[in-house]
Structures are given as C-alpha cells and as structure tokens.
N, C-alpha and C positions, 0 to 999 in steps of 0.2 A: 268247557274247561273245569277241571276238578279244583277243589279248594287248595290242596297242596301245590298244584301247579300254579294257581293264582298267587299263592304266597311266594313261591320260588321266583316267579316273574317280577313280583313287586320288589323282592330283595335285589334282583338283578338290576332293575331300574334305579333303585336307591344307590347301589354301588357305582353305577355309571354316572349318576348325577353328582355324587360326591367326588368322583374322579375328575369330572368336568370342572367342578368348582375348585378343586385343589390344584390341578395342573394347568388348566386353561385360564384360570382366574375369571371365570364367567359365573360368579355365584348366583346372581339374580336369575340369569337364564337357566341355570341348573335347577334352581328352586321351582321356577314356573313350569319348565318343560317336564321335569321329573314328576311334579305333582299332577300335572295334566295327564301324563301317561298312566300314572297309578290310578287316577280317578276313572279313566276310560277302561282300565282293566276291571275295576269295581263295577262298571256298568253292566258287565256280564251278569252280575247278581241283582243289581238294583235299578237299572235304567227303566225297566218296565213296571216298577212298583211306584204307585202314587197313593199317598195316604188318603183314606176316606175323608179325613178332616180337611184336606186341601180342597175338596170339592165344595165345601162351604164357602171358602174364599172365591173359588171359581164362580159360584152362583151369584155372589154379591158383585163380582167384577163384571159378569155378563149383564146383570140387571142394570148396572151403572152405564155400561157401554150402550145399552139399548134405550137409554133415556128414562128409566124408571127410578133412578137414584140408588143410593147404597142401602138397599132394602133386601130383606129375605123373601117376602112376598110383596107384590105390588101394594103400596100403601102401608106396609107393615114395618115401621121404623124401629127395629130392634138390632142392636150391635152384636151380631153373632160372630164377628171376626175380631181378631186382635192384631191385625197386620195391615193397617190402612195403606201405607206406602206400597206394599207388595200388591194389594188389591188394585190400587190405582194404576200401577205399572201394567198388570195383567189386563186391566180394563182397556188401557190404551192399545195394547197389542191386539186384543179382540176387536176393537173398533177398526184397527188397520187391516183386519181380515186374517190374522194369524190364528192358528189352532191353539186353543187355550192350554191344553194339556202338554203338547209338545213344546210350546213356548215356555211353560213353567219349568219343564225338565232341562232344556238347554240353557235357559237363563240361569237356573240354579247351578248348572255345571260351570258356566262362564264366571259367575260370581265366586264359586268355590275356588277356581284357579286364581282369580284376582285376590281372594283372601289368602292364598298361599304366598303371593307376592307381598301382601301386607304382613304376613307372619314373618317372612324373611326380614323385612325392614324393621319390624318391631324387635326381633332378636338382636339386630345390629344396634338398635338404640339401647338395649339392655346390657350390651358388652361391646367394647371397642375393639378395633383391630381385626387381624385375620381370624382370631378365635370367634369373634362376634359374627363374622361373615359365614364361617363354617357352621356355627350354631344355627344361623338363620336357614341355611340349606337343610340341615338336619331337621329343624322344626317344621319346615314346609313339607318335607317328606313324611315325617311322623303324622302330621295332620291328614295328608292324603291317604295314608295307610289305615287310618282309623275307620272301622266299620260304621260307627255312629256318624262321622262326618260324611262318609261316602253315601250312605243311605239318604241322609237328609239333604244332600246336594241335589239329588234327583227326585225327591219325593213330593215336590210341588208346593212346599211351604217356604216360609221366609228366613230360616236360619242362615243361609249364605248371605242374603242381603243385610240382615242385622249384623252379621260378623264383619262385613266390609265397612258398614257405618261405624261400628264400635272400634275397629282397628284404626280407621281414619281419625276418630276422635282421640284415641289414646296416643297415636303418633303426634298429632297436633298438640295435645296437652304437654307431652314431654318436650317438644320443641319450644312451646310457649314459655315453659319454665326457664329455659336457657336464654330466653329473649330473642329467639330466632324468628318467631312468627307473632302476628297479632292474634287475639283470642278467637280464632276461627273454629276451635274445637266446639264452641257453643253451637255452631251450625251443624256440625257432624252429630253432636249429641241430640240436637233437635230432630234430625232425620232418623236417628236410631230410636228415639221415643215415639216417632210416628210409625215405626216398623214393629216395635214391640213395647207395650206400656211399661214392662218391668225394667226397661232401660233407666227408669227414674232412679232406681237404687244405685246404678253405676254413676249416674250424674251426681247424686248426693255424695258418693265417695270422692269423685273428682273435685267437687266443690270444697269438701273438707280438706283435701290435700292442698288445694290452692290457698285456702285460708291459713292452713298450717305454714305454708311458705311465706305468707305475709308476716306472720309473727316470728318465724324462725330467722328472718333476715333483718332483724332490728339493728340499728347502728350501735356504736360503742357506748352511747348514752342510754340505750334501751328504748329509743324512739322507733315507732312503727313507720316503715317507709310507705307513706300514704300514696305514693305513685303506684306502688304495687297493689295497694288496696283498691285504687281506682281501676287497675287492670282487672281485678276480680269482679268488680261491679260491672265493668264493660263486658266481661265474659258472660255474666248472668243475663245482661241485657241482650246480648247477641242470641243467646239461647231462647230468651223469651220472645224476641221478635220472630224467630224461626218457628217456635212451637205454639205460642199463645193463640194465633189466629186459628190454627187447626183445632186446638182444644176447645176454643169458644164455639166453633162450628159444631164440633162433636157433642158437646154438652147441650147445646141448643137443639140439636137434632134428636138425640137419644135420651137426654134427661138424667143420666147417671154419671157418677164420678168415674167409675171403672166400666170396662166393657161387660156385656151381658155374660160372657163366658166366665168371667171372674166369679160372679155370683153363683153360676151353675156349678163351679168346681171347688171353690174355696170356702171352708168354714172356719171354726175356731176351736174344734175339739182336739184333745190329745191324740186320738186315733189318727187324725189327719197328719199330725206332726210325726207320729211313729211311722206311718206309711212313707212319708217324705224322707225320713232318716234311712229307712230300709232301701229306698230307691237310691239314695246317695251311696250307701254302703255297697250295694250291688254294682253300681258303676265303678266305685273305687276298686272293687275286687276284680271285675272283669276287664277293666281297661287300664289298670296300673295307675290309678290316680294317686297312689301313695308316692309316686315320683315327685309330686308337688313338694314333698318334704325337703328336697334339695334346695328350694328357694330360700327358706329361712336359714338353712345351714350356710349357703353361699353368702347371704347377707351378713351373717355373723363373722365369716372368715375373710371376706373381701370387701373393700370400701368402694371400688370402682362401680359407678352407676347404681349404688345401693338404693338410693331413693327411688329410682325408676323401677327397680325390681320389686321393691316393697309396695309401690303404687299398683303395679299389675297384680301382685299377690293379693292385695286388698280387694281389687275388683273381682278376681276369681272366687275368693272366699265369700264375698258378699253375694255373688250369684248362687254359690252352693247353698248358703244359708237361706236365700229366698226360695230355692227349689224345695228345701225341707219344709219351709213354712207353708207353701201351697200344696204340699202333699204329694209331690212327684207327678208322674204322668203314667198313662196306660198305653201309650203308643210305642211302636217298636224302637229298639235300640236307643233308649235314653234321649229322646228328642230334646228335652229341656236343657241338656248339657251341650248340645251341638253348637249353639251360638257363641259360646265362650271357649271352645276348643282351640281356636287360633291363639288366644291369649295364653291359654294353659300350656300349649306346646312351645310357644316362644319363650315363656318364662322357664319351663323345665330345661329346654335345650341351652339357653343362655346361662342359667344357674349352674348346670352340669359342666359346661365349658369353663365357667369362671372357677369352679372348684378344681378342674383339671389343670387350669393355668396356675392356680395357686400352689398345687402340689408338685408342679414341674418347673419350679423356679430355677433349678440347676440344669434343666435339660434344654435342648435346642428347640426352637419353634417348630421345626419339622417333626420332631418326635411327638410333641403334645398335640399337634394337628393330626398326625397319623393316629395316635391313640384315641383322640376324641372322636374322629370319624368312625373308627372301628367300633368304639363303644356305643355310639349313638345309632349306628346302623344295626348293631346287634339288638339294641333295645327296640328299634323299629320292627325287626323281624319277630321278636318275642311277642310284642303287643299285637302285631297283625295276625300271627298264627294262633293267638288265643281266641278261637272262634266261640263267641258267647252262646251259651245254651240255657243259662239259668233264667228263671222268671219269664220264660217265653220270648226272649229277645233274640233268639238264634235264627239261623238260616231257615229252619223248618217253619218257624212262625212267620217269617217273611213270605215263604211259599204259600202258606195258608191264607195270609192276608191278600196276596196277589190273586189267588183263586177266588176268594170272597169278592174281591173287586170286580172280577170278570162277571160273576153271577149278578152282582148288584147292577152292573152296566146293562146286562141283558134285561133285567127287570125294569130298569128305568126307561130303556128304549122301547120295550113292549108297551109300557104305559103311555109314553109319548105318542106312539104310532096308533094306539087302539082306543084311548080314552078321550072324552071331550076335554078341552083345555080348562074347563071350569071345575073338573073333578078335584075334590079336596082329599088329600091322603094324609095319614098319620104314620110315621115310620120310626124305627129304631135300627141303626143310627141314621141320622139325617145328613148324608153326604152325597154319595154317588147317585142314589136313587132320585132325590129331589133335583139334582143338577141335570141328569139325563132325561128325566120325565118332563121337566119344566112345568110341573103342576103346582098349584098352591099346596103348601105342606105344613103340617104341624110337627115340630121337632119334639118327640116325646121324652127326650133327655134334657131338653131345656136350653141347650147351647144357643139356639136361635128363637127361644120363646121366653118372653119376659116374665110371665106368670110363674112358670115352672122353675126358672132360674132363681127367683127370689123367694121360693118356698123354703121355709126353715126346716131342714132335716139334718139328722146326724150324718156327718161325712167321715170317711176314712176307713170304712169297713169293706168297701167294694172298689173296683177299678176307678181311678180318678176320671171325672167327666161323665161317668155312667151311673151316678147315684141319685140324681133328682128325678122326680116323677110326680104325676097327679092324674090318676086314672079317671076320676070323676070329671075333672076339668076337660080332659081330652074327649070323653064321651059326650059331655054337655055341648061341645062345639060341633058335634054331629058330622064328623068327616065321612065322606062317601066310602072310603076304603081305609082299613087299618092293616098294616103289615107288621105282625108281631115277630115273624121270622124272616130275615132279609136274605135268605138263601133259597136255592132251588133243591127240590127233593126228587129222588128217583121214582117215587110213587106218590100219588096225592095223599095228603094227610086226611085222616078221619078226625072228627071232632074230639075224640078222646086223646089224640096225639098232642093236642095243645097243652095237656097237663105236664108234658116233659119240660115246658118252659119255666115251670115253677122251681126247677133246680138250677137255673142259670145264675150268673153273677150280675145280672142287670135287673135292678129292682123294678124298673118300669115294666119289663116283660113279665116278671114274677107277679106283680100286683095285678096287672091286666088279666093274666091267665087265671088268677085265683079269684077274680071279681065275679059276682053273680049277675052283673049288668050286661056284659057282652052277649051271652047266650040269649038274653031277652030282647036285645036291641039290634043285634047283627046276625046275619046269616054266614055260616062258615062255608066257603066256596073254594074252588081251585080251578086252574086253567093250565093246559100244557102249552108252554111258550116256545119250546123247541123239542127235538127228538129226545125222549127220555128225561125231560126236565119239567118239573111241575112247580107252579107258583101257588102258594096257599094264602088266602085272603079272608078278612072279615069284611063283609059287604053290607052296607045299610040297606034294608028292605025298600023296595020301590025304585031302586036305581036301575032302570030298564037297560041302559047302555052296558053296564057292567054285568048284569044278570044274563044278558044275551051272549056274553063272551065266556062265561064261567059256568061251572056245574056245582051243585050242592054236595058238600062233603058228607060221607056216611058217618053214622054215629060212632 
C-alpha cells in the first residue's frame, strides 16, 4: 500500500466513523472502531518495527520471569528501564509462554484502541452535549491518524499503557471535582507513575488544581471548606498507598532516586535545553501542535467546562516543558510526546468544537454539527498526509531502523548459538543484541551501566541517550568481545576501516576507535554469519572459542 492510498483509506474510515456517530448515534462505537481500523492500516508501516530500546525492557522482563530478578545481568542490580509496570506485564506474559515481541506489539495495539475510547470520553468531559460527543469521535480519529501514536502503539514500549493510566486519572480527577467519585484518581496516578516516572509532574499539576479548588470554594465568610481539604489529603493518601511500596522497593533495590537512564540522558547544560526546545519545535511544525492554541482561545470565549479544559491544557504544557528540560529524544517520531497525545487531541477537538458552537449561536444544531465534522475531518487529513521527513523522523528512517533491527537480531542469535554462555560482550547500542544473545553485556552507552550513567559529561551536543561513555572503564572490565559497529558488512573490515567510526555521532564509538588501547589489548577479527554478511569484532586474545570461529582482520 502506497502512502497516498493509506491516507485516502484513512480519510474514508474517518468519514464513515463520523457518519456512524452523526446518524446512528453510536459515537463511542464509531470512535473505537474507526480508531482500530486506522491503526490496523498504519500496521502496514509500523507493525514489524520494534524499537531497539524496547529490547532493554524485554531483557529485564525475561530475567524476572526466569527468576533472576529485575536485573540487566544476573546479580547486576541497575535500573536500566523506566517502565516498571510495562516490564511486569511483559514478564507475566513471558512466564505464561507468550512470545515477548508479539505480545508487546498486540498489547500496545489493544491499549492504543482503549486509549481511543478514553480520548472520546475525555472530550465529552471537556464539552457537553452533541458537540462534545462529535468532538470525542474526531479526537479519537485524530489520535489514530497520528504517525507518532501509530508507531509507538506497535514499537514495544510503554506509551499506550501510560496513556491509558493517565486518561483514567484525568477522567477520575474531573469527576471527583464534581463530587461524582471518591478520590480514586490517586490509584490511577500511582499506576501511571509506575509506568513512567515523569508522571510525577502531571501528579503535581493535578494536586495543585485540587488545592486551588479547595481555596476557590470558600464560603461567603471566606472560610475554607475543610471537608474538601480532607478530600485532598485522602487523594494524596490513596496515591501514596498505591505508589509508596513500589518506590520503597525500587530505592532499596537500586539505591538511586531516579532510574539509571535519567542519569545517562539528562544533564544541566544549556545545550541540552536547546536540543529539547528544537525537539519541541520540530514536533510542533510537523504535527500541527500549534492547534493547541485553540484551547486558551476557547477558554477565553466560552465558560462551559472551562476549568476542565484549563486543567488538561496545564497537563499538556507541563509535559512539553519537561520534554524540553530532558533534552528531547533521539528515537523515531517523537516518542516522548506519544504518551500525552490522547490528552492533546481531546483538548484540541473539544476546544475547536466549543468555538464552533460559540460562533453558531444563531444556527441550527445540525449545521454546526455538520460544519464541525467536516472541519475536524479536514484537519485529520491534513495532519495525516504531512509525512514527516525532518530530523530523520520520516518513513525512510523507520525503514533504516527496521533493517538495522534485522541485522542486530542476526548478530545476537549467532552469538547465542555459537558462543559460550559465559562470554562477556560490550556493545553499542545495548538492545536487540544483548536480548537475543542472552550473554552478560556491558552497555557502552550507560543506560544499563551505573558507572557510565553517573559519569559527569557535557550533554546536549549529540543524540539524546547516546552521549555518555568511558572507554578505559569498559576496557578495564576486559570483555571477551567488543562490538563497535552493530551492523553487518558486505565485506569483512580491515583494521584501518575502524577509523571511519571516529566520524559518527556516538562519542562511545568515537572515543574507543580513537584510543590507543584497543589495538594493544584486542585482536580485530571477523566472521561470516550468513551469505554475504560479515560481523566485525574486537576479540580479547586467548579466547579460544571465539578465535576458532573468527578470522583476523587485515591491516
């Protein structure tokens, strides 16, 4: 299926879903069925793509399922994952005998469809009546049509799970404010925080809004309604009961306030913030994030559910700010924005519908429903057909990553099938190869290595998550094999070919390739692992098992 045909089919599904909602009054069904169909169409592009970083979570999940604990290597207690709840779920599926990769893909798809239902419900909370229902359908379809959302629904990581937890928390928060529910959003926020630690910022925003409600609802004599204050305390207690036991275990196990990946990726320099801002601006340009401006405009012109829309706007802006702070991301299609896209599209659709409703005060409901459906469907088509190409986030980059994943899988499986289980390897990046090889691994980028992650280096000049390194530390650990280039070549490399790594954007590879220690301490070797495909390795002398399988590289 070509991309224009994919866009045309998506537009057709969107029109059919909007018609189902408008004439059959089956809005929720239209939102869920339409979103699921659009995501399945996206599967033509994304279903077979799994992020290399997802295999880090897979490795932890498999180790836990096999009784080794949540560890990178047996006995190596370093928190190289940031998605505890996702890892726990995958571990349970692996324990039950399910295939880890396929489980992650289909689970992500199912959660993405569930998030579409949550997006519909949230839009209804942000705008009452028929306009809110139609806005909900449009929001769910916009979400499914987003390339960012579709890719990360299938890519094996936690964005869909986090989105579902956050949607549940936001919906409960809004209903708690109206007195319709006890403070159960604390449970949902606790689950969200166990899925991604940066949920803490959204929890803080929610707490501030709840505190603001306490003081905003003072009686005629200015007295604070202490019953509502007690509700705030109860909400905090419910969250603490949900989250505190996990946090206590995590801190006792790993010994750090934040996951190891935070220290590997986040610094304090201005270059990091500039990279994060560029990341945000690229997202805004490529995915129409400027549509968020309709939210404050609608809040200024319409009073209905204004507080709810301002609350969701504050959550989205807080997430955007945090993304700038951490310096953005280097993975495909703006991964860091995927978890809040349901909030984003629900807010945009509800705000746009509120504005349409405000300017159609003299028109019939049928007219503004028709105009709103047409306008939002047009926006969906425009956003979907803006195929991103800037900054390497386009379809070509996805194809390249998929090809790289295939080669990494070949390398990992060759190692698993041919090397002794005690062989220690050092790799860049440490995702698919460690997972498939099942060998003890040194992560040379530091995501799953405590020493490298906590090394103080200037960040923000290279791709996020690929900046930390320590060549001497890696060599001092004397791994049996070092993989400086994680792909396969058409011809075996000579020793001189390693000099080309000095021009890459990964400092760990640049520094290792430029060091005078590897030529003295390692042999440069290669092996043909399939027809016309060569794997190039640095092998520690005296490793008879590896030397028997490989050949020395020419100068």
